[in-house]
C-alpha positions in Angstrom: 32.0 116.2 143.3 32.0 112.6 141.9 29.8 112.2 138.9 27.1 109.5 139.1 28.5 106.1 138.0 32.1 107.4 137.7 34.8 105.2 139.0 36.1 106.7 142.3 39.4 108.4 142.2 42.3 106.4 143.7 42.6 109.0 146.5 39.1 108.2 147.6 38.6 106.1 150.8 39.5 102.4 150.3 37.9 99.5 152.0 40.7 97.2 151.0 43.8 96.8 148.7 44.4 93.8 146.6 48.1 93.1 146.1 49.8 90.4 144.0 52.6 88.4 145.6 55.3 87.0 143.3 54.7 83.2 143.3 56.2 81.6 140.2 59.9 80.7 140.2 59.8 79.8 136.5 58.8 83.4 135.7 60.8 85.4 138.2 63.9 83.1 138.4 66.7 84.8 140.4 64.4 87.8 141.0 61.7 85.8 142.8 62.9 86.3 146.4 64.0 90.0 145.8 60.6 90.7 144.3 58.8 89.0 147.2 60.8 91.1 149.6 59.8 94.3 147.7 56.1 93.4 147.7 56.3 92.5 151.4 57.9 95.9 152.1 55.0 97.5 150.2 52.4 95.6 152.2 54.1 96.7 155.5 54.1 100.3 154.4 50.4 100.3 153.5 48.9 98.2 156.3 48.5 99.1 160.0 46.3 101.4 162.0 44.4 103.8 159.7 46.0 102.3 156.6 44.9 99.8 154.1 43.3 96.4 154.7 45.8 94.5 152.5 44.5 91.4 150.9 47.6 89.6 149.5 46.8 87.3 146.7 49.2 84.3 146.5 49.4 81.3 144.2 50.6 78.0 145.6 51.6 76.7 149.0 55.3 77.8 148.7 54.3 81.4 147.9 51.8 81.5 150.8 54.4 80.3 153.2 56.9 82.8 151.9 54.4 85.6 152.3 53.5 84.5 155.8 57.1 84.4 156.9 57.9 87.8 155.6 54.8 89.4 157.0 54.5 87.6 160.3 53.2 89.9 163.0 52.1 92.7 160.6 48.6 93.8 161.4 46.2 94.4 158.5 47.6 91.9 156.0 45.5 88.9 155.0 47.0 86.2 152.8 44.4 85.1 150.2 45.4 81.9 148.3 44.3 82.1 144.7 45.3 81.2 141.2 46.9 83.6 138.7 49.5 83.6 136.0 51.4 86.6 137.5 51.0 89.5 139.9 49.7 92.3 137.6 46.4 92.7 139.3 45.8 96.2 138.0 45.4 94.7 134.6 43.9 91.2 135.3 41.7 92.1 138.3 38.4 93.9 138.2 37.9 97.7 138.2 35.7 98.5 141.2 32.8 100.9 140.6 30.2 101.8 143.1 30.1 100.0 146.5 29.8 96.3 145.9 30.0 96.5 142.1 32.9 95.9 139.8 33.6 95.5 136.1 35.7 92.9 134.4 37.1 92.7 130.8 38.7 90.2 128.5 42.4 89.9 129.1 44.7 88.7 126.3 48.1 89.0 127.8 48.8 92.6 126.7 48.1 91.9 123.0 49.2 88.3 123.1 52.7 88.8 124.5 52.3 87.0 127.9 49.3 84.7 128.0 49.5 82.8 131.3 47.0 80.3 132.7 44.9 81.7 135.5 45.1 85.4 134.6 41.7 85.2 133.0 40.1 84.1 136.3 41.6 86.8 138.6 38.8 89.3 138.2 36.2 86.8 139.2 38.2 85.5 142.2 38.7 89.0 143.6 35.1 90.1 143.0 33.8 87.0 144.7 36.1 87.4 147.7 35.2 91.1 147.9 31.4 90.3 147.8 31.1 92.5 144.7 28.6 92.0 141.8 30.7 91.6 138.6 29.7 93.0 135.2 31.6 91.2 132.5 32.3 93.2 129.3 33.3 91.6 126.0 36.2 93.7 125.0 39.9 93.8 126.0 40.9 96.4 128.6 43.6 96.5 131.3 43.2 98.7 134.3 46.6 100.4 133.8 45.5 101.6 130.4 43.1 104.2 131.9 43.5 106.7 134.8 40.5 108.4 136.2 39.8 111.6 138.2 36.6 110.4 140.0 34.5 113.0 138.1 34.2 111.1 134.9 37.3 112.1 133.0 39.8 109.4 131.9 43.4 109.6 130.6 44.6 107.0 128.1 47.1 106.6 125.3 46.4 105.8 121.6 49.4 103.5 121.6 47.5 101.1 123.9 43.8 101.7 123.6 43.5 101.8 119.8 46.1 99.1 119.3 44.7 96.4 117.0 46.3 93.7 119.2 43.6 94.5 121.8 40.4 95.3 120.0 41.0 95.1 116.3 38.2 97.4 115.1 38.5 100.1 117.8 38.6 103.7 116.8 38.8 106.5 119.4 35.0 106.9 119.1 34.4 103.2 119.7 36.8 103.1 122.6 35.1 106.2 124.2 31.7 104.5 123.8 32.9 101.4 125.5 34.5 103.3 128.4 31.3 105.3 128.8 29.1 102.2 129.1 31.4 100.1 131.3 33.0 102.7 133.6 30.8 105.8 133.5 33.5 107.8 131.6 32.1 111.1 130.3 35.3 112.5 128.7 38.5 110.8 127.4 41.8 112.7 127.2 43.9 111.0 124.5 47.7 111.0 124.8 50.2 109.5 122.4 52.7 106.9 123.5 54.3 105.5 126.7 57.7 104.3 127.7 60.3 102.5 125.7 60.2 98.7 126.1 56.9 98.8 127.9 55.2 95.5 127.0 51.8 97.0 127.8 52.1 99.2 124.7 52.1 102.5 126.6 49.9 102.1 129.7 49.1 105.6 130.9 49.7 104.7 134.6 53.4 104.7 133.9 53.5 108.2 132.3 50.7 110.6 133.3 48.4 110.3 136.4 45.7 112.4 137.9 46.4 113.8 141.3 43.1 115.7 141.5 40.6 116.8 138.8 42.3 118.9 136.2 45.8 118.3 137.6 48.2 115.6 136.5 51.7 114.6 137.3 54.1 113.7 134.5 57.9 113.0 134.2 60.6 115.0 132.5 64.0 113.9 131.5 66.9 115.3 133.4 69.8 113.6 131.6 70.8 113.7 127.9 70.8 109.8 127.7 67.3 109.4 129.1 65.8 106.9 126.6 62.3 108.5 127.0 63.4 112.1 126.6 61.4 112.9 123.5 58.3 110.8 124.5 58.1 112.4 128.0 58.3 115.9 126.5 55.6 115.1 124.0 53.3 113.8 126.8 53.7 117.1 128.8 52.9 119.1 125.7 49.8 116.9 125.0 48.5 117.1 128.5 49.0 120.8 128.7 47.3 121.2 125.3 44.2 119.5 126.8 44.0 122.2 129.4 45.4 120.1 132.2 47.7 121.6 134.9 50.8 119.5 134.6 53.1 119.0 137.6 56.5 117.7 136.5 58.7 115.3 138.4 62.0 113.9 137.3 62.3 110.7 135.3 64.5 108.0 136.8 66.7 108.3 133.8 68.3 105.4 132.0 67.6 102.2 134.0 68.8 99.0 132.4 68.7 95.3 133.3 71.8 93.1 133.7 72.0 92.6 130.0 71.9 96.3 129.3 68.3 96.5 128.0 66.4 99.7 128.8 63.6 99.0 131.4 60.4 101.0 131.6 61.1 102.6 135.0 58.6 105.2 136.2 58.0 107.2 139.4 54.5 107.9 138.1 53.6 104.2 138.8 52.9 105.1 142.5 50.0 103.9 144.6 47.8 106.2 146.7 46.5 104.6 149.9 44.3 105.9 152.7 47.3 107.2 154.6 50.3 107.1 152.3 51.6 107.5 148.7 54.2 104.9 147.9 56.6 105.7 145.1 58.8 103.0 143.4 62.5 103.8 143.4 65.3 102.5 141.3 68.6 103.5 142.9 68.5 106.6 140.7 70.0 109.9 141.8 66.4 111.3 141.3 64.7 109.0 143.7 64.5 111.3 146.7 63.3 114.3 144.7 60.6 112.2 143.0 59.3 110.8 146.3 59.3 114.3 147.9 57.6 116.0 145.0 54.9 113.3 144.5 54.3 113.1 148.2 53.7 116.9 148.3 50.8 116.4 145.8 48.9 114.4 148.4 48.8 116.5 151.6 48.0 114.6 154.7 49.5 111.4 153.4 53.0 110.0 154.2 55.3 109.8 151.2 57.3 106.5 151.1 59.9 105.4 148.6 60.4 101.6 148.2 62.9 99.9 145.9 61.1 98.4 143.0 64.0 97.1 140.8 63.2 93.4 141.2 59.5 94.0 140.5 60.4 96.0 137.5 62.3 93.0 136.1 58.9 91.5 135.6 57.7 94.6 133.6 56.1 97.0 136.0 56.0 98.6 139.4 53.7 99.1 142.4 50.6 100.5 140.7 50.7 97.6 138.3 50.4 95.0 141.1 47.7 96.7 143.1 43.9 97.2 142.8 42.0 99.3 145.3 38.6 98.3 146.5 36.4 101.4 147.5 35.1 101.6 151.0 31.7 99.8 151.3 30.2 96.3 151.5 32.8 93.5 151.4 
């Protein structure tokens, strides 16, 4: 049963899905069109009868035209012109609370790494378009930094939430008090660190996610050269130590960019819709197993794997570019 004032779990019914569409050639460069194609594939997989009402946020006439061309004839997708620095709506957008209510926070470009004009306005744009009352909180928080079970328990990492590049004076106690006031969190489960080269400083939505209260999914390394081998093993131990039932899925392994740099690839950055669970894939030998095993955790939903390598070049995957709006007043 959902606790009063707790943020609904992602597997609760959605009234709409907000999705960011890659729009800035100067940021995405050669990956712009491939990333647009991946996001369009995600929109097609989520929309349609019984699925999500996809509200695709675009920035600029060229991006709106590209989205319209790729999604022509797809029912359930609405192109919403807006303004943003980039597509990471999980972090720049609002967190929806009860029906018609949302919370917004200060956004500082993941600790000052990527400060882009327009990102600070995204939460207000989405809340206004959704018809939601917006409560503005005067501390830095990104949506990907917390994962919630719908009953008042939240997962997070110390690497991110107590990082002085967000809120300089935050201790665990101060962070818990802020989450309790803003999001109705009653209990915080603290984990350690996230993935190598993750510019978010260890967002929990790339490493450990609730699939129902008391049960989480986490990755495990299957190869000796997995760059996150030790960190993933530590996360499983920590989650288990908190009394959580941990379901393990494979890690994608060592995924690198064209220059050979390790990328923060994660199957756990999936999105749960009304009818499907969409898992990012990376041309890894573990893709099929991950899609199957994650899909099995959500009975009654279709499991879909979609290539996310171009989106990953920007720093994240499908959960990072989505934000669900609970069913209720629009």
